[in-house]
C-alpha positions in Angstrom: -21.1 34.9 10.0 -22.4 33.4 6.7 -19.0 33.9 5.0 -17.2 32.2 7.9 -19.6 29.2 7.7 -19.0 29.0 3.9 -15.2 29.0 4.5 -15.5 26.2 7.1 -17.8 23.9 5.1 -16.1 22.6 2.0 -17.9 20.7 -0.7 -17.1 17.0 -0.4 -15.2 15.0 -2.9 -16.1 11.4 -3.9 -14.2 8.1 -4.1 -14.9 5.3 -6.5 -13.0 2.0 -6.1 -13.0 -0.9 -8.5 -11.0 -4.1 -8.2 -10.4 -7.3 -10.1 -12.9 -9.0 -7.8 -16.2 -7.9 -6.5 -17.1 -8.0 -2.8 -13.6 -7.2 -1.4 -13.4 -5.0 1.7 -12.5 -1.3 1.1 -10.9 0.7 3.9 -10.3 4.4 4.0 -7.5 4.9 6.5 -8.8 2.6 9.3 -12.5 2.8 8.5 -14.3 0.0 6.6 -16.5 1.9 4.1 -17.9 -0.9 2.0 -16.9 -3.5 -0.6 -15.8 -3.4 -4.2 -17.1 -1.9 -6.4 -17.6 1.2 -4.3 -19.2 4.1 -6.1 -19.1 7.9 -5.2 -18.3 7.5 -1.5 -18.4 11.1 -0.1 -15.2 12.2 1.7 -14.0 15.6 2.9 -11.2 16.9 0.7 -7.8 15.7 1.9 -5.4 12.7 1.4 -6.3 9.2 2.4 -5.0 5.7 2.4 -7.4 3.5 0.5 -7.3 -0.2 0.0 -8.1 -3.7 1.1 -6.6 -3.4 4.6 -6.9 -0.9 7.4 -3.8 1.3 8.0 -3.3 -0.3 11.4 -2.4 -3.6 9.8 0.6 -2.0 8.0 1.7 -0.3 11.2 1.4 -3.6 13.2 3.4 -5.6 10.5 6.0 -2.8 10.5 6.5 -3.0 14.2 6.8 -6.8 14.1 9.4 -6.5 11.4 11.4 -4.0 13.4 11.3 -6.4 16.3 13.0 -9.1 14.1 10.0 -11.1 12.8 11.1 -11.7 9.2 7.7 -13.1 8.1 6.3 -9.6 8.8 8.2 -8.4 5.8 6.1 -10.6 3.5 2.9 -9.2 5.2 4.2 -5.7 4.7 4.7 -6.5 1.0 1.2 -7.8 0.8 -0.4 -4.9 2.6 1.5 -2.3 0.6 0.3 -3.9 -2.6 -3.3 -3.5 -1.5 -3.2 0.1 -0.3 -2.9 3.4 -2.4 -2.7 7.0 -1.3 -5.4 9.2 -2.9 -6.1 12.9 -2.7 -9.8 13.8 -2.6 -10.6 17.2 -4.1 -13.9 19.1 -3.7 -16.6 18.3 -6.2 -14.6 15.7 -8.0 -14.6 11.9 -8.2 -11.2 10.2 -7.5 -11.3 6.8 -9.2 -8.9 4.1 -8.2 -8.5 0.4 -9.3 -7.1 -2.1 -6.9 -5.7 -5.5 -7.8 -6.2 -8.4 -5.4 -4.0 -10.5 -7.7 -1.1 -8.1 -7.0 -1.8 -8.5 -3.3 -1.6 -12.3 -3.5 1.6 -12.1 -5.6 3.4 -9.5 -3.5 5.0 -11.8 -0.9 6.5 -14.0 -3.7 7.8 -11.0 -5.6 9.4 -9.6 -2.4 11.0 -12.9 -1.6 12.5 -13.0 -5.1 13.9 -9.5 -4.7 15.4 -10.2 -1.3 16.9 -13.5 -2.6 18.2 -11.7 -5.7 19.9 -9.0 -3.6 21.5 -11.5 -1.2 22.6 -13.7 -4.1 24.2 -10.8 -5.9 26.1 -9.8 -2.7 27.3 -13.4 -2.4 28.4 -13.6 -6.0 30.1 -10.2 -5.7 32.0 -11.5 -2.6 33.1 -14.6 -4.4 34.3 -12.7 -7.5 36.1 -10.2 -5.3 37.8 -13.0 -3.4 38.9 -14.8 -6.6 40.2 -11.5 -8.1 42.2 -10.6 -5.0 43.6 -14.2 -4.8 44.7 -13.9 -8.5 46.3 -10.4 -7.9 48.1 -11.4 -4.7 
C-alpha cells in the first residue's frame, strides 16, 4: 500500500514568474494565482499555460474571430503575446519572464504583418498583370 501511495503522490514543482512591471495578474490556465513577481508557486508536474490572461480569454477571442469579428484577431495577438506554455517538473523551479510591453505592442505588430501580406499580394497581382500585358 505504501508503494502505491508513493507512486500516486509526486513531488510538486515550482513556478516563478517575473515581468517588466510588478503587480500584474498571473494566471495558470484559468486560475488567478497572484501578481508579478510570483515566487515558487507550487504546482503538480505537468504542462500549463501561464500568463497575464486566463486561457478562456484566448478561446473566446478565437471563437469571435471564427465568427467573422476581425477585431478579435488583434485581441488574439495581444493574448498570445502574454501567455507562455511551461512544463513543471518535480522538485524544480520553472522560471519565466513575461513582457507587458510585448502585450501592448502585439496588436500593432499583427496589423503590420497583415497589411504587409495584403500589400505584397496586391503588388504581386499588379506586376503579374503588367507582365502578362507586356507578353500578350
